[in-house]
C-alpha positions in Angstrom: 54.8 30.3 -79.6 54.7 31.5 -83.0 53.7 29.3 -86.3 56.5 27.8 -87.7 57.9 30.3 -90.1 56.3 33.1 -88.9 58.9 35.9 -89.0 57.8 38.4 -86.8 58.9 38.5 -83.0 57.4 37.9 -79.9 57.2 40.2 -77.4 59.4 38.3 -74.7 62.3 38.8 -77.5 61.5 42.5 -78.8 61.9 43.0 -74.6 65.3 41.2 -74.8 66.4 43.2 -77.6 65.0 46.2 -75.5 67.0 45.5 -72.7 70.4 44.4 -74.4 70.2 47.7 -76.3 69.8 49.5 -73.4 72.9 48.3 -72.0 74.6 48.9 -75.0 73.9 52.4 -75.6 74.4 52.6 -71.5 78.1 51.4 -71.6 79.1 53.6 -75.1 77.5 57.5 -72.9 79.2 56.1 -70.0 82.2 56.0 -72.8 81.7 59.0 -73.9 81.2 60.7 -70.8 84.9 59.6 -68.8 86.8 60.6 -72.5 85.2 64.0 -72.8 85.2 64.6 -69.1 89.5 63.4 -69.1 90.0 65.3 -72.0 88.6 68.5 -69.6 91.3 67.7 -67.3 93.3 67.2 -70.1 92.5 70.5 -71.2 93.0 72.2 -67.8 96.1 70.5 -66.9 97.8 72.2 -69.8 96.1 75.5 -69.8 97.9 75.6 -66.2 101.4 74.4 -67.2 101.4 77.1 -69.9 99.8 79.4 -67.6 102.4 79.0 -65.0 104.9 78.6 -67.5 104.5 82.1 -69.2 104.6 83.3 -66.1 107.7 82.6 -65.6 109.3 83.0 -68.6 107.8 86.7 -68.2 109.0 87.0 -64.5 113.3 85.6 -65.2 113.2 87.7 -68.7 112.7 90.9 -66.7 114.7 89.5 -63.7 117.6 89.0 -65.8 117.6 92.1 -67.0 117.6 94.1 -63.9 120.3 96.6 -62.7 121.6 99.9 -60.9 120.8 103.1 -62.4 124.4 104.1 -61.1 125.2 101.7 -64.2 123.8 103.4 -66.4 125.5 106.2 -65.6 128.3 107.6 -63.0 125.2 110.5 -62.5 122.8 109.0 -60.8 123.0 106.9 -57.4 121.9 103.8 -56.7 123.7 100.6 -56.3 120.6 98.8 -56.0 118.3 97.5 -58.7 115.8 96.4 -56.2 113.5 99.0 -54.7 110.7 96.6 -53.2 110.3 93.6 -52.5 107.7 90.8 -50.7 106.7 87.7 -51.6 103.8 89.2 -53.7 105.6 91.8 -55.2 108.4 93.4 -56.9 109.6 96.2 -57.8 113.3 97.4 -59.6 114.7 99.2 -62.7 115.5 96.6 -65.9 117.9 98.1 -68.8 114.5 98.1 -71.9 113.4 100.2 -73.9 116.4 101.8 -73.4 118.0 102.8 -76.8 122.2 104.5 -76.9 123.9 105.2 -79.6 127.6 106.9 -79.7 127.5 109.6 -78.1 124.2 109.3 -76.3 122.9 109.6 -73.4 120.6 106.4 -72.5 117.1 106.6 -72.2 117.2 105.9 -68.8 115.3 102.5 -67.0 112.4 101.1 -67.0 110.4 100.5 -63.4 109.4 97.5 -63.7 106.4 95.5 -61.3 105.0 91.8 -61.0 102.7 92.2 -58.3 99.0 89.8 -57.4 96.7 91.6 -56.8 93.0 88.7 -56.3 95.1 86.2 -57.5 96.0 87.8 -60.7 99.6 88.2 -61.5 100.6 91.7 -62.9 103.4 93.4 -65.2 103.6 96.6 -64.7 106.1 99.3 -66.4 106.4 102.6 -66.3 109.1 105.0 -68.5 111.0 107.6 -67.1 108.9 110.8 -67.1 109.1 113.3 -70.1 111.8 115.9 -69.4 114.1 113.7 -66.8 117.1 113.1 -68.1 120.7 110.8 -67.2 121.2 113.9 -63.8 118.5 112.1 -62.5 115.5 110.5 -64.2 112.0 111.1 -62.4 109.3 108.5 -62.4 106.2 110.7 -61.1 104.0 111.6 -63.7 101.1 109.2 -63.4 98.9 107.2 -65.4 96.8 110.0 -65.6 98.7 112.6 -66.5 101.2 110.3 -68.4 99.4 106.7 -70.4 102.0 106.8 -73.3 104.5 106.0 -69.8 102.6 103.4 -68.9 101.8 99.7 -69.6 100.0 96.9 -67.3 99.9 92.9 -69.0 97.9 90.8 -67.4 100.6 87.5 -66.9 99.2 85.0 -65.4 95.4 84.1 -63.6 94.5 82.0 -61.0 98.0 83.1 -59.0 99.0 81.8 -55.1 100.0 85.0 -53.1 103.5 84.4 -52.6 105.2 83.8 -55.8 109.4 85.2 -54.5 111.5 84.0 -51.6 114.6 86.4 -51.4 118.7 84.6 -50.3 122.0 86.2 -49.8 125.2 85.2 -50.7 125.1 82.6 -48.3 121.8 80.8 -49.3 120.1 82.5 -45.6 116.6 83.2 -46.5 115.4 87.3 -46.2 114.3 88.4 -44.3 115.8 86.0 -41.3 112.5 84.5 -40.4 111.6 83.4 -44.2 108.2 85.3 -44.0 106.6 87.4 -47.1 106.8 90.3 -45.4 108.5 93.2 -47.4 112.9 93.8 -47.4 114.3 96.0 -45.7 117.0 98.6 -47.2 119.3 96.8 -45.7 118.2 93.2 -46.8 117.6 94.4 -50.5 120.5 95.1 -50.6 121.8 91.9 -50.1 119.6 90.2 -51.6 121.8 87.6 -54.2 118.9 85.5 -55.6 115.7 85.4 -56.3 112.9 82.2 -56.5 110.5 82.1 -57.7 107.4 79.8 -57.6 104.2 80.3 -59.5 101.5 78.3 -58.7 98.6 77.9 -60.5 94.9 76.7 -60.1 92.1 76.5 -63.1 89.5 78.8 -62.3 86.8 76.6 -63.0 87.9 73.5 -61.4 86.9 70.7 -64.1 87.4 67.6 -61.2 89.8 66.0 -59.2 92.3 65.6 -61.2 93.1 69.1 -61.9 94.7 70.3 -58.9 97.2 73.0 -58.8 100.3 73.8 -61.1 103.1 74.6 -59.9 106.7 76.3 -61.8 109.6 76.7 -59.8 112.7 79.0 -61.4 116.1 80.7 -59.5 117.2 83.4 -60.6 120.7 84.1 -59.5 122.9 88.4 -59.2 125.1 87.3 -61.2 123.5 86.7 -64.1 121.4 89.8 -63.8 122.9 92.9 -65.9 125.7 94.1 -64.4 128.1 95.6 -65.3 
């Protein structure tokens, strides 16, 4: 009991105020943690989406410029753009960085490789060897001897191992069993479309809400730079 007119607080009142304050602080802390966690998950998800879309965009643009060497010159053999293909790697000629002018021979197609190494998607490009000409472009000068001809770009991280599936003109899978095995020369010549499936997973998961992100794209052979 306190005397009438005493402005102080009893111990019981002080304890009650402290308990109420503790509950309020706990609720605020819980709400703040939830908001921060949710924001982190949203950022991680958006990062995955952006990375997957960027990877698909890189692949689509490059495949859209794929070209058979013989289409650039009647003095060069090779009627198939694809050199090698599997579930995790594709190698082809692309008509990029290939300036031509009136009466000027083309500089030659760029050799493009998209490959997954330890979850990292690389875009590796190689220009024709110095001295090689339209009579027969070659790509034998390695990165040590000719670093200016080579470029290795990291396109995306946290990528699944299988990116590519191939189909023929009838829509049948190549290889026939649909496996990620390397295509044979006969199968390479029969490819009508490449189905790109980029699956990106955060390197440091921030919670149950940040599962893998998948972006799909199909590039058909008629859309490639074939003349």
